[in-house]
Structure formats: C-alpha cells, structure tokens
DSSP file (Angstrom, degrees, kcal/mol; ACC not computed):
  #  RESIDUE AA STRUCTURE BP1 BP2  ACC     N-H-->O    O-->H-N    N-H-->O    O-->H-N    TCO  KAPPA ALPHA  PHI   PSI    X-CA   Y-CA   Z-CA
    1    1 A M              0   0    0      0, 0.0    48,-0.3     0, 0.0     0, 0.0   0.000 360.0 360.0 360.0  44.7    3.5   43.7   77.7
    2    2 A G        -     0   0    0     46,-0.1    45,-0.2    45,-0.1    44,-0.1  -0.142 360.0 -55.9 109.2 154.8    3.7   41.1   80.3
    3    3 A P        -     0   0    0      0, 0.0    45,-2.4     0, 0.0     3,-0.1  -0.332  39.3-127.4 -65.2 152.1    5.2   37.6   80.6
    4    4 A D  S    S+     0   0    0      1,-0.2    48,-2.1    43,-0.2     2,-0.3   0.850  94.8  25.3 -61.5 -33.2    4.3   34.8   78.1
    5    5 A S  E     -a   52   0A   0     46,-0.2     2,-0.3    48,-0.0    48,-0.2  -0.998  63.0-167.1-136.8 140.1    3.3   32.6   81.1
    6    6 A C  E     -a   53   0A   0     46,-2.1    48,-3.0    -2,-0.3     2,-0.5  -0.934  10.8-152.2-120.3 145.2    2.2   33.0   84.6
    7    7 A I  E     -a   54   0A   0     -2,-0.3     2,-0.8    46,-0.2    48,-0.2  -0.969   9.2-162.9-120.8 131.7    2.1   30.3   87.2
    8    8 A D        +     0   0    0     46,-2.9    49,-2.4    -2,-0.5    32,-0.1  -0.867  25.1 158.3-106.3  97.5   -0.2   30.1   90.2
    9    9 A A        +     0   0    0     -2,-0.8    49,-0.2    47,-0.2    -1,-0.1   0.320  62.4  65.2 -96.3   9.2    1.5   27.7   92.3
   10   10 A V  S    S+     0   0    0     47,-0.2    48,-0.6     1,-0.1     3,-0.4   0.929  72.0 173.1 -94.2 -56.7   -0.2   28.9   95.6
   11   11 A G  B >   -c   58   0B   0     46,-0.3     3,-1.1     1,-0.2    28,-0.3  -0.549  56.8  -2.9  83.1-143.1   -3.8   28.1   95.1
   12   12 A M  T 3  S+     0   0    0     46,-3.7    24,-0.7     1,-0.3    -1,-0.2   0.501 124.6  58.9 -74.3  -8.1   -6.6   28.3   97.6
   13   13 A E  B 3  S+d   36   0C   0     -3,-0.4    -1,-0.3    45,-0.2    -2,-0.1  -0.102  70.8 148.5-112.9  36.0   -4.4   29.5  100.6
   14   14 A A    <   -     0   0    0     -3,-1.1     2,-0.3    22,-0.7    24,-0.1  -0.368  32.1-151.5 -70.6 147.9   -2.9   32.6   99.2
   15   15 A H        +     0   0    0     -2,-0.1     2,-0.3     2,-0.0    -2,-0.0  -0.906  24.9 149.5-123.7 151.7   -2.1   35.6  101.5
   16   16 A D        -     0   0    0     -2,-0.3    22,-0.0     2,-0.1     0, 0.0  -0.929  48.9-126.2-164.2 172.1   -2.1   39.2  100.7
   17   17 A N  S    S+     0   0    0     -2,-0.3     2,-0.1     4,-0.0    -2,-0.0   0.026  71.9 118.8-118.5  23.6   -2.7   42.6  102.3
   18   18 A S  S  > S-     0   0    0      1,-0.1     4,-1.2     4,-0.0    -2,-0.1  -0.441  77.9-115.8 -84.8 164.6   -5.3   43.7   99.5
   19   19 A V  H  > S+     0   0    0      1,-0.2     4,-2.0     2,-0.2     5,-0.1   0.800 116.3  60.4 -62.3 -34.3   -8.8   44.5  100.1
   20   20 A M  H  > S+     0   0    0      2,-0.2     4,-3.2     1,-0.2     5,-0.2   0.861  97.4  60.6 -68.3 -33.0   -9.7   41.5   98.0
   21   21 A Y  H  > S+     0   0    0      1,-0.2     4,-2.5     2,-0.2    -1,-0.2   0.953 108.9  42.3 -53.1 -47.3   -7.9   39.2  100.5
   22   22 A F  H  X S+     0   0    0     -4,-1.2     4,-2.2     2,-0.2    -2,-0.2   0.841 112.3  53.4 -73.9 -28.7  -10.2   40.4  103.3
   23   23 A V  H  X S+     0   0    0     -4,-2.0     4,-2.6     2,-0.2     5,-0.2   0.939 110.8  46.4 -67.9 -42.6  -13.1   40.2  101.1
   24   24 A D  H  X S+     0   0    0     -4,-3.2     4,-2.7     1,-0.2    -2,-0.2   0.911 113.3  50.7 -57.9 -42.1  -12.2   36.5  100.3
   25   25 A R  H  X S+     0   0    0     -4,-2.5     4,-2.0    -5,-0.2    -1,-0.2   0.908 109.1  49.9 -68.6 -40.2  -11.6   35.8  104.0
   26   26 A A  H  X S+     0   0    0     -4,-2.2     4,-2.6     2,-0.2    -1,-0.2   0.940 111.1  49.8 -62.3 -48.0  -15.0   37.2  104.9
   27   27 A K  H  <>S+     0   0    0     -4,-2.6     5,-2.2     1,-0.2     6,-0.8   0.902 109.2  51.2 -58.8 -42.3  -16.7   35.1  102.2
   28   28 A Q  H ><5S+     0   0    0     -4,-2.7     3,-1.4    -5,-0.2    -1,-0.2   0.931 106.9  54.0 -62.9 -38.7  -15.0   32.0  103.4
   29   29 A A  H 3<5S+     0   0    0     -4,-2.0    -2,-0.2     1,-0.3    -1,-0.2   0.944 112.5  44.2 -60.4 -42.8  -16.2   32.8  107.0
   30   30 A M  T 3<5S-     0   0    0     -4,-2.6    -1,-0.3    -5,-0.1    -2,-0.2   0.424 114.0-121.6 -82.3   7.8  -19.7   33.0  105.6
   31   31 A K  T < 5S+     0   0    0     -3,-1.4    -3,-0.2    -4,-0.4    -2,-0.1   0.757  81.7 117.2  61.2  30.6  -19.2   29.8  103.6
   32   32 A T  S   <S+     0   0    0     -5,-2.2     2,-0.3     1,-0.2    -4,-0.2   0.401  79.3  31.5 -97.0  -3.7  -20.0   31.6  100.2
   33   33 A E        -     0   0    0     -6,-0.8    -1,-0.2    -9,-0.1    -2,-0.2  -0.970  59.2-165.1-153.3 139.6  -16.5   31.0   98.9
   34   34 A T  S    S+     0   0    0     28,-2.1     2,-0.2    -2,-0.3    29,-0.1   0.730  70.2  40.2 -99.7 -23.2  -14.2   28.1   99.5
   35   35 A D        -     0   0    0     27,-1.1    29,-0.2    24,-0.0   -22,-0.1  -0.624  66.4-129.2-119.7 169.3  -10.7   29.6   98.2
   36   36 A R  B     -d   13   0C   0    -24,-0.7     2,-1.6    -2,-0.2   -22,-0.7  -0.813  25.5-174.2-119.9  91.9   -8.7   32.7   98.2
   37   37 A P     >  +     0   0    0      0, 0.0     4,-1.9     0, 0.0     5,-0.2  -0.149  39.0 129.3 -79.0  42.6   -7.9   33.0   94.5
   38   38 A I  H  > S+     0   0    0     -2,-1.6     4,-2.2   -27,-0.3     5,-0.2   0.966  72.8  46.3 -67.2 -51.6   -5.6   36.0   94.9
   39   39 A A  H  > S+     0   0    0     -3,-0.5     4,-2.5   -28,-0.3    -1,-0.2   0.831 111.0  53.3 -61.7 -32.6   -2.6   34.5   92.9
   40   40 A L  H  > S+     0   0    0      2,-0.2     4,-2.0     1,-0.2    -1,-0.2   0.904 108.1  49.0 -71.9 -41.1   -4.9   33.4   90.1
   41   41 A R  H  X S+     0   0    0     -4,-1.9     4,-2.1     2,-0.2    -2,-0.2   0.864 112.9  48.2 -60.4 -39.9   -6.3   36.9   89.8
   42   42 A Q  H  X S+     0   0    0     -4,-2.2     4,-2.3     2,-0.2    -2,-0.2   0.880 111.2  50.5 -65.2 -42.3   -2.7   38.3   89.7
   43   43 A A  H  X S+     0   0    0     -4,-2.5     4,-1.8    -5,-0.2    -2,-0.2   0.927 111.6  47.5 -71.6 -38.7   -1.6   35.7   87.1
   44   44 A I  H  < S+     0   0    0     -4,-2.0    -2,-0.2     1,-0.2    -1,-0.2   0.920 116.1  44.7 -64.5 -46.0   -4.6   36.5   84.8
   45   45 A K  H  < S+     0   0    0     -4,-2.1    -1,-0.2     1,-0.2    -2,-0.2   0.856 116.4  46.0 -70.3 -31.4   -4.0   40.3   85.1
   46   46 A A  H  < S+     0   0    0     -4,-2.3    -1,-0.2    -5,-0.1    -2,-0.2   0.774  89.2  99.5 -82.8 -29.4   -0.2   40.0   84.6
   47   47 A C  S  < S-     0   0    0     -4,-1.8   -43,-0.2    -5,-0.2     3,-0.1  -0.331  74.6-116.1 -66.1 134.2   -0.1   37.7   81.6
   48   48 A R    >   -     0   0    0    -45,-2.4     3,-2.0     1,-0.1   -46,-0.1  -0.271  44.2 -77.3 -70.2 158.1    0.4   39.1   78.2
   49   49 A K  T 3  S+     0   0    0    -48,-0.3    26,-0.2     1,-0.3    -1,-0.1  -0.229 121.8  16.4 -51.3 126.5   -2.2   38.8   75.4
   50   50 A G  T 3  S+     0   0    0     24,-2.4    -1,-0.3     1,-0.2    25,-0.1   0.626 102.8 129.3  82.3   9.5   -2.1   35.2   74.0
   51   51 A G    <   -     0   0    0     -3,-2.0    26,-2.3    23,-0.2     2,-0.4  -0.116  56.1-108.0 -88.6-171.6   -0.2   33.9   76.9
   52   52 A T  E     -ab   5  77A   0    -48,-2.1   -46,-2.1    24,-0.2     2,-0.6  -0.980  12.4-158.1-127.0 132.8   -0.7   31.0   79.3
   53   53 A V  E     -ab   6  78A   0     24,-3.4    26,-2.2    -2,-0.4     2,-0.4  -0.936  15.0-164.0-108.5 114.0   -1.8   30.8   82.9
   54   54 A S  E     -ab   7  79A   0    -48,-3.0   -46,-2.9    -2,-0.6    26,-0.2  -0.839   3.5-169.5-102.6 131.2   -0.6   27.5   84.5
   55   55 A V  E     + b   0  80A   0     24,-3.8    26,-1.1    -2,-0.4   -46,-0.2  -0.777  30.8 145.1-124.3  87.5   -2.4   26.5   87.8
   56   56 A P        +     0   0    0      0, 0.0    27,-0.3     0, 0.0   -47,-0.2   0.503  48.4 110.1 -88.1  -6.9   -0.8   23.6   89.7
   57   57 A G  S    S-     0   0    0    -49,-2.4     2,-0.4    -3,-0.2   -46,-0.3  -0.356  80.0-106.3 -62.8 146.4   -1.8   25.4   92.8
   58   58 A V  B     -c   11   0B   0    -48,-0.6   -46,-3.7   -49,-0.2     2,-0.3  -0.626  36.1-175.8 -89.4 134.2   -4.7   23.5   94.6
   59   59 A Y        -     0   0    0     -2,-0.4   -24,-0.0   -48,-0.2     4,-0.0  -0.948  10.8-161.8-121.3 146.1   -8.1   24.8   94.6
   60   60 A G        -     0   0    0     -2,-0.3     2,-0.2     2,-0.1    -1,-0.1   0.558  55.7 -53.7-111.2 -12.4  -11.1   23.3   96.5
   61   61 A G  S    S+     0   0    0      1,-0.0     2,-0.5     0, 0.0    -2,-0.0  -0.573  94.6  24.2 174.3-112.7  -14.3   24.5   95.2
   62   62 A F        -     0   0    0     -2,-0.2   -28,-2.1    -3,-0.0   -27,-1.1  -0.747  50.9-174.6-101.8 135.4  -16.0   27.8   94.4
   63   63 A D        -     0   0    0     -2,-0.5     2,-0.3   -30,-0.2     3,-0.2  -0.903   7.9-150.6-128.6 155.2  -14.2   31.1   93.8
   64   64 A D        +     0   0    0     -2,-0.3   -40,-0.0   -29,-0.2   -31,-0.0  -0.758  66.3  22.9-122.5 163.4  -15.5   34.6   93.3
   65   65 A K        +     0   0    0     -2,-0.3    -1,-0.2     1,-0.2   -45,-0.0   0.742  66.9 165.8  51.8  39.8  -14.3   37.7   91.4
   66   66 A I        -     0   0    0     -3,-0.2     2,-2.8     1,-0.1     3,-0.3  -0.661  46.4-119.1 -77.9 132.1  -12.1   35.9   88.8
   67   67 A P    >>  +     0   0    0      0, 0.0     4,-2.0     0, 0.0     3,-0.6  -0.265  50.3 160.8 -67.7  60.9  -11.3   38.4   86.0
   68   68 A M  H 3>  +     0   0    0     -2,-2.8     4,-2.3     1,-0.3     5,-0.2   0.767  68.7  57.4 -65.3 -24.8  -12.9   36.3   83.4
   69   69 A G  H 3> S+     0   0    0     -3,-0.3     4,-2.2     2,-0.2    -1,-0.3   0.881 107.5  46.7 -70.5 -35.8  -13.2   39.3   81.1
   70   70 A A  H <> S+     0   0    0     -3,-0.6     4,-1.4     2,-0.2    -2,-0.2   0.843 111.1  53.9 -67.9 -32.1   -9.5   39.9   81.2
   71   71 A F  H  <>S+     0   0    0     -4,-2.0     5,-2.2     2,-0.2     4,-0.4   0.919 116.3  36.9 -70.1 -42.3   -9.0   36.2   80.6
   72   72 A M  H  <5S+     0   0    0     -4,-2.3     3,-0.5    -5,-0.2    -2,-0.2   0.872 114.8  51.6 -75.8 -36.6  -11.1   36.1   77.6
   73   73 A N  H  <5S+     0   0    0     -4,-2.2    -1,-0.2     1,-0.2    -2,-0.2   0.795 111.5  49.7 -69.4 -30.1  -10.3   39.4   76.1
   74   74 A K  T  <5S-     0   0    0     -4,-1.4   -24,-2.4    -5,-0.2    -1,-0.2   0.581 107.2-128.3 -80.9 -14.2   -6.6   38.6   76.4
   75   75 A G  T   5 +     0   0    0     -3,-0.5     2,-0.2    -4,-0.4    -3,-0.2   0.893  44.4 175.1  65.3  38.4   -7.1   35.2   74.7
   76   76 A L      < -     0   0    0     -5,-2.2     2,-0.4    -6,-0.2   -24,-0.2  -0.502  25.4-139.9 -83.0 147.7   -5.3   33.5   77.4
   77   77 A A  E     -b   52   0A   0    -26,-2.3   -24,-3.4    -2,-0.2     2,-0.5  -0.845  13.9-150.4-101.5 142.9   -5.0   29.6   77.7
   78   78 A M  E     -b   53   0A   0     -2,-0.4     2,-0.5   -26,-0.2   -24,-0.2  -0.960  11.4-173.0-117.5 119.7   -5.3   28.0   81.1
   79   79 A K  E     +b   54   0A   0    -26,-2.2   -24,-3.8    -2,-0.5     2,-0.2  -0.966  18.6 169.1-115.9 130.1   -3.5   24.7   82.0
   80   80 A T  E     +b   55   0A   0     -2,-0.5     2,-0.1   -26,-0.2   -26,-0.0  -0.697  16.0  96.0-128.6 176.8   -4.5   23.2   85.4
   81   81 A G        -     0   0    0    -26,-1.1     3,-0.1    -2,-0.2    -2,-0.0  -0.126  69.9 -65.9 119.1 152.3   -4.1   20.1   87.3
   82   82 A Q        -     0   0    0      1,-0.1     2,-0.3    -2,-0.1   -25,-0.1  -0.354  63.4 -94.9 -62.8 146.4   -1.8   18.6   90.1
   83   83 A T        -     0   0    0    -27,-0.3     2,-2.8     1,-0.1     3,-0.2  -0.519  30.9-122.4 -64.0 123.6    1.8   18.2   89.2
   84   84 A H    >>  +     0   0    0     -2,-0.3     3,-2.0     1,-0.2     4,-1.4  -0.334  46.3 167.2 -68.4  59.4    2.4   14.6   88.0
   85   85 A M  H 3>  +     0   0    0     -2,-2.8     4,-3.5     1,-0.3    -1,-0.2   0.816  67.1  59.9 -53.5 -37.5    5.1   14.2   90.7
   86   86 A M  H 34 S+     0   0    0      1,-0.2     4,-0.5    -3,-0.2    -1,-0.3   0.825 105.1  50.2 -65.7 -25.2    5.3   10.4   90.3
   87   87 A R  H <4 S+     0   0    0     -3,-2.0    -1,-0.2     1,-0.1    -2,-0.2   0.904 120.8  35.4 -75.9 -36.6    6.4   10.9   86.6
   88   88 A F  H  X S+     0   0    0     -4,-1.4     4,-2.2     1,-0.1     5,-0.3   0.764  97.9  79.5 -85.8 -30.1    9.1   13.4   87.6
   89   89 A M  H  X S+     0   0    0     -4,-3.5     4,-2.6    -5,-0.2     5,-0.2   0.867  93.4  44.8 -52.3 -54.1   10.4   12.1   91.0
   90   90 A K  H  > S+     0   0    0     -4,-0.5     4,-2.8     1,-0.2     5,-0.2   0.956 115.5  45.2 -55.9 -59.2   12.8    9.3   89.8
   91   91 A P  H  > S+     0   0    0      0, 0.0     4,-1.5     0, 0.0    -1,-0.2   0.844 117.2  46.9 -59.9 -31.5   14.5   11.3   87.1
   92   92 A L  H  X S+     0   0    0     -4,-2.2     4,-2.2     2,-0.2    -2,-0.2   0.898 110.8  50.2 -79.6 -38.3   14.8   14.3   89.4
   93   93 A L  H  X S+     0   0    0     -4,-2.6     4,-3.0    -5,-0.3     5,-0.2   0.918 109.9  52.1 -59.2 -44.2   16.1   12.3   92.3
   94   94 A D  H  X S+     0   0    0     -4,-2.8     4,-1.8     1,-0.2     6,-0.2   0.896 107.9  51.1 -56.7 -40.3   18.7   10.7   90.0
   95   95 A R  H  X>S+     0   0    0     -4,-1.5     5,-2.2    -5,-0.2     6,-1.2   0.902 110.1  49.4 -67.3 -40.2   19.8   14.1   88.8
   96   96 A V  H ><5S+     0   0    0     -4,-2.2     3,-0.9     1,-0.2    -2,-0.2   0.947 113.1  46.9 -65.9 -40.9   20.3   15.3   92.5
   97   97 A E  H 3<5S+     0   0    0     -4,-3.0    -1,-0.2     1,-0.2    -2,-0.2   0.769 110.8  51.6 -72.0 -19.3   22.3   12.1   93.4
   98   98 A N  H 3<5S-     0   0    0     -4,-1.8    -1,-0.2    -5,-0.2    -2,-0.2   0.573 116.0-118.2 -84.4  -8.2   24.5   12.6   90.2
   99   99 A G  T <<5S+     0   0    0     -3,-0.9    -3,-0.2    -4,-0.7    -2,-0.1   0.607  83.4 120.3  77.8  19.3   25.1   16.2   91.3
  100  100 A D  S   <S+     0   0    0     -5,-2.2     2,-0.4    -6,-0.2    -4,-0.2   0.868  79.1  34.4 -76.5 -34.0   23.4   17.7   88.2
  101  101 A I        -     0   0    0     -6,-1.2    -2,-0.3    -9,-0.1    -1,-0.2  -0.968  64.0-167.1-122.0 132.5   20.8   19.6   90.5
  102  102 A D    >   +     0   0    0     -2,-0.4     3,-0.6    -3,-0.1    -6,-0.0  -0.907   9.9 175.0-118.2 101.9   21.6   21.0   93.9
  103  103 A P  G >   +     0   0    0      0, 0.0     3,-1.7     0, 0.0     4,-0.5   0.392  52.4 102.9 -86.6   7.7   18.2   21.8   95.6
  104  104 A S  G >   +     0   0    0      1,-0.3     3,-0.8     2,-0.2    -2,-0.0   0.716  63.4  74.2 -69.3 -13.3   19.8   22.8   98.9
  105  105 A F  G <  S+     0   0    0     -3,-0.6    -1,-0.3     1,-0.2     0, 0.0   0.690  91.4  55.3 -71.1 -16.8   19.4   26.5   98.2
  106  106 A V  G <  S+     0   0    0     -3,-1.7     2,-0.4    25,-0.1    -1,-0.2   0.716  87.2  97.3 -81.3 -24.5   15.6   26.3   98.9
  107  107 A I    <   +     0   0    0     -3,-0.8    26,-0.2    -4,-0.5     3,-0.1  -0.553  38.6 163.6 -80.0 119.0   16.2   24.8  102.5
  108  108 A S        +     0   0    0     24,-2.2     2,-0.3    -2,-0.4    25,-0.2   0.597  64.0  30.0-104.6 -18.2   16.1   27.5  105.1
  109  109 A H  E     -e  133   0D   0     23,-2.0    25,-2.9     2,-0.0     2,-0.4  -1.000  53.1-168.8-146.4 143.0   15.7   25.2  108.2
  110  110 A R  E     +e  134   0D   0     -2,-0.3    25,-0.2    23,-0.2    23,-0.0  -0.989  23.6 160.2-125.4 138.1   16.7   21.7  109.4
  111  111 A A  E     -e  135   0D   0     23,-1.8    25,-2.6    -2,-0.4    28,-0.1  -0.991  42.9 -96.4-157.0 152.3   15.2   20.3  112.5
  112  112 A P  E >   -e  136   0D   0      0, 0.0     3,-2.3     0, 0.0    28,-0.1  -0.433  45.4-107.0 -70.5 153.9   14.7   16.9  114.2
  113  113 A I  G >  S+     0   0    0     23,-1.7     3,-1.9     1,-0.3    22,-0.0   0.757 115.0  66.4 -61.6 -26.1   11.3   15.4  113.5
  114  114 A D  G 3  S+     0   0    0      1,-0.3    -1,-0.3     2,-0.1     4,-0.2   0.632  97.1  59.6 -72.0  -6.9   10.0   16.0  117.1
  115  115 A Q  G <> S+     0   0    0     -3,-2.3     4,-2.6     1,-0.2    -1,-0.3   0.275  72.7 109.1 -98.0  14.3   10.2   19.7  116.2
  116  116 A A  H <> S+     0   0    0     -3,-1.9     4,-2.5     1,-0.2     5,-0.2   0.881  75.6  49.0 -55.1 -46.0    7.8   19.3  113.3
  117  117 A P  H  > S+     0   0    0      0, 0.0     4,-1.8     0, 0.0    -1,-0.2   0.922 113.6  45.6 -67.5 -37.9    4.8   21.2  114.9
  118  118 A E  H  > S+     0   0    0      2,-0.2     4,-2.2    -4,-0.2    -2,-0.2   0.941 115.0  48.6 -66.1 -46.2    7.0   24.1  116.0
  119  119 A M  H  X S+     0   0    0     -4,-2.6     4,-3.1     1,-0.2     5,-0.2   0.875 108.6  54.1 -62.6 -36.9    8.6   24.2  112.5
  120  120 A Y  H  X S+     0   0    0     -4,-2.5     4,-2.3    -5,-0.2    -1,-0.2   0.903 109.0  47.7 -68.2 -39.9    5.2   24.1  110.9
  121  121 A R  H  X S+     0   0    0     -4,-1.8     4,-2.1     2,-0.2    -2,-0.2   0.850 111.3  52.6 -67.3 -32.5    4.0   27.2  112.9
  122  122 A I  H  <>S+     0   0    0     -4,-2.2     5,-2.3     2,-0.2     4,-0.4   0.965 114.3  41.5 -63.8 -53.4    7.2   29.0  112.0
  123  123 A F  H  <5S+     0   0    0     -4,-3.1     3,-0.3     3,-0.2    -2,-0.2   0.846 116.6  46.8 -61.7 -35.2    6.6   28.3  108.3
  124  124 A C  H  <5S+     0   0    0     -4,-2.3    -1,-0.2     1,-0.2    -2,-0.2   0.921 113.2  48.3 -76.3 -39.4    2.9   29.0  108.4
  125  125 A D  T  <5S-     0   0    0     -4,-2.1    -1,-0.2    -5,-0.2    -2,-0.2   0.428 109.3-125.5 -74.2  -1.1    3.4   32.3  110.3
  126  126 A K  T   5 +     0   0    0     -4,-0.4     3,-0.3    -3,-0.3     2,-0.2   0.887  57.7 151.5  56.1  45.7    6.1   33.3  107.8
  127  127 A K    > < +     0   0    0     -5,-2.3     3,-1.7     1,-0.2    -1,-0.2  -0.656  48.5  19.8-101.8 161.3    8.7   33.8  110.6
  128  128 A D  T 3  S-     0   0    0      1,-0.3    -1,-0.2    -2,-0.2    -2,-0.1   0.771 121.1 -75.0  54.7  30.3   12.5   33.5  110.7
  129  129 A N  T 3  S+     0   0    0     -3,-0.3     2,-0.4     1,-0.2    -1,-0.3   0.831  78.2 178.9  61.6  33.2   12.7   33.8  106.9
  130  130 A C    <   +     0   0    0     -3,-1.7    -1,-0.2    -8,-0.2     3,-0.1  -0.553  21.2 150.7 -81.0 128.8   11.4   30.1  106.6
  131  131 A T        +     0   0    0     -2,-0.4     2,-0.3     1,-0.3    -1,-0.2   0.665  68.5   6.6-118.5 -41.4   11.0   28.9  103.1
  132  132 A K        -     0   0    0    -26,-0.2   -24,-2.2     2,-0.0   -23,-2.0  -0.948  60.6-157.3-154.6 131.4   11.6   25.2  103.4
  133  133 A V  E     -e  109   0D   0     -2,-0.3     2,-0.6   -25,-0.2   -23,-0.2  -0.859   2.6-159.3-113.2 131.2   12.0   22.9  106.3
  134  134 A V  E     -e  110   0D   0    -25,-2.9   -23,-1.8    -2,-0.5     2,-0.5  -0.941  10.7-154.1-113.2 121.1   13.8   19.5  106.2
  135  135 A L  E     -e  111   0D   0     -2,-0.6   -22,-0.1   -25,-0.2   -25,-0.0  -0.833   2.1-159.0 -96.4 129.3   12.9   17.2  108.9
  136  136 A D  E     -e  112   0D   0    -25,-2.6   -23,-1.7    -2,-0.5     3,-0.5  -0.877   3.0-166.3-107.3 114.9   15.5   14.6  109.9
  137  137 A P  S    S+     0   0    0      0, 0.0    -1,-0.1     0, 0.0   -23,-0.0   0.621  90.7  49.2 -79.2  -5.6   13.8   11.6  111.8
  138  138 A W  S    S+     0   0    0      2,-0.1     2,-0.1   -25,-0.0    -2,-0.0   0.485  85.3 111.7-105.0  -7.8   17.2   10.3  112.9
  139  139 A A  S    S-     0   0    0     -3,-0.5     2,-0.6   -28,-0.1   -26,-0.2  -0.439  74.6-116.2 -70.3 144.1   18.6   13.6  114.2
  140  140 A D    >>  -     0   0    0      1,-0.1     3,-2.2    -2,-0.1     4,-0.9  -0.668  18.4-141.9 -76.6 113.5   19.1   13.9  117.9
  141  141 A A  G >4 S+     0   0    0     -2,-0.6     3,-0.6     1,-0.3    -1,-0.1   0.832  99.3  52.9 -49.3 -36.8   16.8   16.6  119.3
  142  142 A K  G 34 S+     0   0    0      1,-0.2    -1,-0.3     2,-0.2    -2,-0.0   0.610 102.1  57.2 -82.3  -5.1   19.3   17.9  121.7
  143  143 A A  G <4        0   0    0     -3,-2.2    -1,-0.2     1,-0.2    -2,-0.2   0.608 360.0 360.0 -91.9 -15.2   22.0   18.3  119.0
  144  144 A A    <<        0   0    0     -4,-0.9    -1,-0.2    -3,-0.6    -2,-0.2   0.469 360.0 360.0 -85.5 360.0   19.6   20.7  117.0
C-alpha cells in the first residue's frame, strides 16, 4: 500500500509538467509562495499509512497546497533537515579510497573547470542526459 518511507531530496526547485507546477510558478512570480513543493506533495501521497517522509531537500519559506489531511490521516512521520555531510564525508571518502564504494556510475560528464558555466546550463536545462558533472581544475581545456 505504498513504500514505508519516501524521500523528498529535491526541495524548492522541483520541476514537473503538472498543473500544480504551473500554479506554484505563478504564485512564485506573484511572491505569494517561495518554493515548488511538488516532490513533498508526491512523497506524502505515495507513502503508506504509518510511514515516514524524509525531507533533506532544501525549502526556503512558505509553501501552499501541502496535503496535510493525507499527512495526518495516514499518521505519517516527517524527518527534515540538511544532511549532516561533515559527519559522513570522511568515512565515505575512506570507503571510496578503499574500493568499497564506486560512485562513478552517477557521473555523466567530465569537463575542465573553465567549462563550468556551460556544464551548469546543460545540467540545469536537463540536456544530454546530464546527471552529475565532475569539474577538473587541472584538466587541459583543449584536451576535453
């Protein structure tokens, strides 16, 4: 009847083709809403009764049309907050260096640092199947 836990790791910059996305964008333009809580709405609706909605995604202020009735009637728990990356960075990097974890599967693009603005546009515009960019400040731009 739905997953035990749902994660909104997107936050205030979610994109969608739904009517609510365009409503959120219009409210942002009128400065009556600060975020686009599309992923949060979906997480609340998808999660099973008694489940947990985790929100490490960043939100900046006021949101509208959050399905609080579904949240309450399902008896959901919500955990929020920025990921404590300083707590996890060293042990994770150690595991990468030891070969226990290979994160390379998430990297779709590599580029010299002088191509950062163009790579950001590609990522932001969701072009060229771009999921994660690694910028190398020591790479020769001509070799890329």
